C-alpha positions as CSV (number, residue, x, y, z in Angstrom):
1,X,22.2,171.3,34.4
2,X,23.7,168.4,32.0
3,X,26.9,170.8,31.3
4,X,26.9,171.8,34.8
5,X,26.8,167.8,36.3
6,X,29.0,166.8,33.6
7,X,31.9,169.3,34.9
8,X,31.0,168.6,38.5
9,X,31.8,165.3,37.9
10,X,34.8,165.4,36.2
11,X,35.8,168.1,38.6
12,X,35.4,165.5,41.4
13,X,37.3,163.1,39.8
14,X,40.0,164.9,39.4
15,X,40.7,165.8,42.7
16,X,40.1,162.0,43.8
17,X,42.6,161.3,41.4
18,X,45.2,163.6,43.3
19,X,44.1,162.5,46.3
20,X,45.1,158.9,45.2
21,X,48.5,159.6,43.5
22,X,49.7,161.7,47.2
23,X,48.4,159.1,49.2
24,X,50.4,156.6,47.2
25,X,53.8,158.6,47.2
26,X,53.5,158.9,51.2
27,X,52.7,155.5,51.5
28,X,56.5,154.7,48.7
29,X,58.2,157.4,51.1
30,X,57.8,154.6,54.0
31,X,58.4,151.8,51.9
32,X,60.3,149.5,54.5
33,X,64.0,148.2,52.8
34,X,65.0,145.3,54.9
35,X,68.7,144.1,54.3
36,X,71.3,141.5,56.0
37,X,74.0,142.4,58.8
38,X,76.0,140.0,58.6
39,X,79.4,138.7,60.9
40,X,81.2,135.5,62.3
41,X,81.9,136.1,65.9
42,X,79.9,135.4,68.5
43,X,81.1,136.8,71.7
44,X,83.2,139.1,70.6
45,X,82.0,143.4,71.9
46,X,82.3,143.8,68.3
47,X,79.1,141.8,67.2
48,X,77.3,144.1,70.7
49,X,78.4,147.0,68.9
50,X,76.9,146.0,65.6
51,X,73.5,144.6,67.5
52,X,73.5,148.5,68.9
53,X,74.3,149.5,65.7
54,X,70.8,147.3,63.9
55,X,68.5,149.0,66.5
56,X,69.7,152.3,66.0
57,X,69.3,151.9,62.4
58,X,65.7,150.8,63.1
59,X,64.3,153.4,65.6
60,X,66.4,156.1,64.1
61,X,64.5,155.5,60.8
62,X,60.9,154.6,62.5
63,X,61.5,151.2,61.0
64,X,61.9,151.9,57.4
65,X,65.2,150.5,57.4
66,X,65.2,146.8,59.3
67,X,68.2,144.7,59.5
68,X,68.0,141.2,59.3
69,X,71.0,139.9,61.8
70,X,73.3,137.6,61.0
71,X,76.3,138.2,63.6
72,X,77.5,135.1,64.9
73,X,78.8,132.8,62.0
74,X,74.9,132.4,60.7
75,X,75.9,132.3,57.2
76,X,79.6,131.1,57.7
77,X,82.8,131.7,60.0
78,X,85.6,131.8,57.3
79,X,86.0,135.5,56.6
80,X,87.3,135.5,53.0
81,X,83.6,133.4,52.0
82,X,82.2,136.0,53.9
83,X,84.1,139.4,52.4
84,X,83.3,137.3,48.9
85,X,79.7,137.3,49.6
86,X,79.9,141.1,50.0
87,X,81.0,141.3,47.2
88,X,79.1,139.6,45.3
89,X,75.9,141.0,47.0
90,X,74.8,138.2,48.7
91,X,73.8,140.7,51.8
92,X,74.5,144.3,52.3
93,X,76.7,144.8,55.6
94,X,79.5,143.1,57.2
95,X,81.4,143.9,60.1
96,X,84.7,142.4,59.5
97,X,88.5,143.2,60.0
98,X,91.1,144.0,57.1
99,X,90.7,141.3,54.5
100,X,88.8,143.4,52.0
101,X,91.6,145.6,52.0
102,X,94.2,142.9,52.4
103,X,93.1,142.3,49.1
104,X,92.5,145.8,47.6
105,X,95.5,147.2,48.8
106,X,97.8,144.2,50.2
107,X,101.4,146.7,49.8
108,X,99.6,149.5,52.5
109,X,98.2,146.3,54.6
110,X,101.8,144.8,54.4
111,X,102.7,148.1,55.8
112,X,100.2,147.7,58.5
113,X,102.0,144.8,60.2
114,X,104.8,146.2,61.1
115,X,105.3,146.5,65.4
116,X,105.3,150.2,66.2
117,X,103.4,151.8,63.1
118,X,100.8,153.9,65.0
119,X,101.9,155.0,68.1
120,X,98.2,154.7,69.8
121,X,94.3,154.5,68.8
122,X,93.7,158.0,67.5
123,X,96.8,157.5,65.1
124,X,95.1,155.0,63.3
125,X,91.9,156.4,63.3
126,X,93.4,159.7,62.0
127,X,94.5,157.3,59.1
128,X,91.6,156.3,58.1
129,X,90.1,159.5,58.6
130,X,92.6,161.2,56.0
131,X,92.5,161.6,52.1
132,X,94.6,158.4,52.1
133,X,92.5,156.2,54.0
134,X,89.8,157.6,51.6
135,X,91.7,156.9,48.5
136,X,92.1,152.9,50.1
137,X,88.4,153.0,50.6
138,X,87.9,154.3,47.0
139,X,89.8,151.5,45.7
140,X,88.3,148.9,47.6
141,X,84.9,150.2,45.7
142,X,86.2,150.0,42.2
143,X,88.3,146.5,43.0
144,X,85.7,145.1,44.9
145,X,82.0,147.0,44.9
146,X,82.2,147.0,48.5
147,X,82.5,150.2,50.6
148,X,84.1,150.5,53.8
149,X,82.5,153.5,56.3
150,X,85.7,155.1,57.9
151,X,84.7,157.8,59.7
152,X,84.6,155.6,62.9
153,X,86.1,152.4,63.2
154,X,85.7,150.2,65.9
155,X,89.3,149.7,67.8
156,X,90.9,146.7,69.1
157,X,93.2,146.6,72.0
158,X,96.8,147.2,71.5
159,X,99.0,143.9,71.0
160,X,101.5,143.3,74.6
161,X,104.2,141.4,74.8
162,X,103.9,138.3,77.8
163,X,106.9,136.7,78.9
164,X,108.5,134.8,81.9
165,X,111.5,137.3,82.4
166,X,111.1,141.3,82.4
167,X,111.7,143.1,78.8
168,X,113.0,146.6,79.6
169,X,114.6,146.7,76.5
170,X,115.5,145.7,72.9
171,X,118.3,143.9,73.9
172,X,115.9,141.2,76.5
173,X,114.8,140.1,73.4
174,X,118.0,138.1,72.4
175,X,117.9,134.8,72.1
176,X,113.6,134.4,73.8
177,X,112.3,132.0,72.3
178,X,108.9,133.9,71.2
179,X,105.6,132.6,69.3
180,X,104.1,134.9,67.1
181,X,101.0,134.7,64.0
182,X,101.9,132.8,61.0
183,X,102.4,136.6,59.4
184,X,105.5,137.9,57.2
185,X,105.4,141.2,59.0
186,X,104.8,140.4,62.0
187,X,107.6,137.7,62.1
188,X,109.7,139.8,60.6
189,X,109.1,142.8,63.3
190,X,110.1,140.4,65.9
191,X,113.0,138.2,64.5
192,X,114.5,141.7,64.0
193,X,114.8,142.1,67.3
194,X,116.6,139.1,67.6
195,X,114.0,137.1,69.3
196,X,114.1,133.2,68.3
197,X,110.5,134.1,66.6
198,X,108.5,130.7,66.5
199,X,105.0,130.4,64.5
200,X,102.2,128.1,66.7
201,X,98.9,128.1,66.4
202,X,96.5,130.0,68.5
203,X,95.0,126.8,70.0
204,X,98.2,124.9,70.9
205,X,99.9,128.1,72.6
206,X,99.2,127.4,76.1
207,X,100.2,124.5,75.7
208,X,103.8,125.8,73.8
209,X,104.3,128.3,77.0
210,X,103.3,125.7,79.5
211,X,105.9,123.0,77.9
212,X,108.9,125.7,76.9
213,X,108.3,125.1,73.3
214,X,108.1,129.1,73.5
215,X,108.4,131.0,77.0
216,X,107.0,134.7,75.0
217,X,104.3,135.7,73.3
218,X,102.3,139.0,72.0
219,X,98.3,139.1,72.3
220,X,95.5,141.9,72.8
221,X,95.0,141.6,76.5
222,X,91.4,139.7,75.6
223,X,92.7,137.4,74.2
224,X,95.3,136.8,77.0
225,X,92.2,136.6,79.1
226,X,90.3,134.2,77.1
227,X,93.3,131.6,76.6
228,X,93.9,132.1,80.2
229,X,98.1,132.7,79.4
230,X,98.1,135.1,82.6
231,X,98.9,131.5,84.3
232,X,102.2,130.4,81.6
233,X,103.7,133.6,81.7
234,X,105.0,135.6,84.1
235,X,105.8,139.2,82.7
236,X,103.6,141.6,81.1
237,X,104.4,144.8,79.1
238,X,103.0,147.4,77.7
239,X,104.6,147.5,74.4
240,X,101.0,148.6,72.8
241,X,103.4,147.3,69.4
242,X,100.3,147.2,66.9
243,X,97.1,148.8,66.9
244,X,93.9,147.3,64.8
245,X,90.7,147.6,64.1
246,X,86.5,146.6,62.7
247,X,85.3,147.7,59.7
248,X,81.8,148.3,58.3
249,X,81.6,147.4,55.4
250,X,78.8,148.2,52.5
251,X,77.9,146.5,49.2
252,X,78.9,149.6,47.5
253,X,75.5,149.1,44.8
254,X,72.8,148.6,47.8
255,X,74.8,151.8,49.7
256,X,74.0,153.9,46.9
257,X,70.6,152.3,46.0
258,X,69.7,154.1,49.4
259,X,68.2,157.3,49.6
260,X,70.2,160.4,51.6
261,X,68.4,160.1,54.5
262,X,68.5,156.9,54.9
263,X,72.4,157.0,54.4
264,X,72.7,159.7,57.1
265,X,70.6,157.5,60.0
266,X,73.2,154.5,58.8
267,X,76.1,156.3,59.4
268,X,74.7,158.4,62.8
269,X,74.4,154.6,64.2
270,X,77.6,153.3,63.2
271,X,79.2,156.1,64.7
272,X,77.4,156.2,67.8
273,X,77.7,152.2,68.0
274,X,81.5,151.8,67.4
275,X,81.7,154.8,70.0
276,X,80.1,152.5,72.0
277,X,82.6,149.8,71.4
278,X,85.6,152.2,71.8
279,X,85.1,153.1,75.2
280,X,84.2,149.5,76.6
281,X,87.2,148.2,74.8
282,X,89.1,150.7,76.9
283,X,86.8,150.0,80.0
284,X,88.2,146.2,79.3
285,X,91.4,146.3,78.9
286,X,91.8,148.0,82.4
287,X,90.1,145.6,84.2
288,X,92.8,142.9,82.5
289,X,95.5,145.1,83.5
290,X,93.9,145.4,87.0
291,X,93.1,141.5,86.9
292,X,96.5,139.9,85.6
293,X,98.3,141.5,88.5
294,X,95.9,140.0,91.1
295,X,96.7,136.7,89.4
296,X,100.1,137.5,90.1
297,X,101.9,138.4,86.6
298,X,104.2,141.6,86.7
299,X,103.0,144.8,84.8
300,X,106.1,146.5,83.0
301,X,104.4,150.0,82.2
302,X,105.5,151.5,78.8
303,X,107.1,154.8,80.9
304,X,109.8,151.7,81.6
305,X,110.1,150.0,78.5
306,X,112.5,151.9,75.9
307,X,110.2,151.6,73.2
308,X,112.8,153.6,71.1
309,X,115.3,151.2,71.2
310,X,112.4,148.8,69.6
311,X,111.4,151.2,66.9
312,X,115.3,151.4,66.0
313,X,115.9,147.4,66.1
314,X,112.2,147.1,64.0
315,X,111.6,150.0,61.4
316,X,114.8,150.9,59.6
317,X,115.5,147.0,58.6
318,X,112.0,146.4,58.2
319,X,112.1,149.6,55.4
320,X,115.0,148.6,53.7
321,X,114.4,145.0,52.9
322,X,110.6,146.1,51.8
323,X,111.8,149.0,49.9
324,X,109.9,147.7,47.0
325,X,106.9,146.6,48.8
326,X,105.5,149.3,50.4
327,X,104.3,152.4,48.6
328,X,106.6,155.2,48.4
329,X,107.1,157.2,51.0
330,X,103.9,155.7,53.0
331,X,106.0,155.3,56.1
332,X,106.3,159.3,56.1
333,X,102.9,160.5,55.4
334,X,101.7,157.4,58.4
335,X,103.9,158.9,61.1
336,X,103.0,163.2,59.7
337,X,99.4,162.3,60.4
338,X,100.0,162.1,64.3
339,X,102.1,165.4,64.6
């Protein structure tokens, strides 16, 4: 009897121990992963998209992934500092433009500054989805410990030309006093059109147009609306000469620490959030076009503009001037993606 009781007690203890281990394993699998999602733009659609992505991540993970949001510049409003902070592991996710790629692959990003390098938003997305984009992404990981999510990007509205006279072909650019941002590739592109290119600070642009220091500029429609440039410009040219985007970046060490399930949840949330963002950007641009015309601007549509004349003036010249800067064959590889 004593032996029987001892065996029964031992069996009970063993079963209790197994039950505790199983319970502990379940608890561990439900451990909450808290992380920081960072940005620096309080009013942009990209910030709203990031908030949607955060909500989707928490919902899809049943709360086992918990983003802490610092999307409106709470951790800084300088892109360089934010990118460095992500690389150093001060936070885990960052929504930002191309600065990290400017650091990692400057020769490719110099090429991106050429006007008319991409035909449309889909062309830009195809580039980042391609083997070339994947290779640039791996270079970013190797050099800075940061991974860019490339399956879906947050597309920005294309850049338009505005002026106080109509522009139908590159010949109409001769002598135009054109404001551009202080970017070498952008300046070189428009200098090749025979425009008189004058970099002006963004905050001074309205006044410069109003006083005639410059009489033309180029920007996305959202920027034109934000600065009220329709008040000091008569014509809006649908050149759509440059396309850019935002990325969602991860600190690579943190990304690799996640389970496959959590990686999949985050990926799906970004796909959904950025798809929403891109739909909103395009709808907003359509509304801007209508609004600007109602406010007195004359729209010169893309099919009224000799886009090829711009390409013929800009692209061969910049390819020749930068043959030792751009990666060999890079321009041709980009164009092949749109065929």
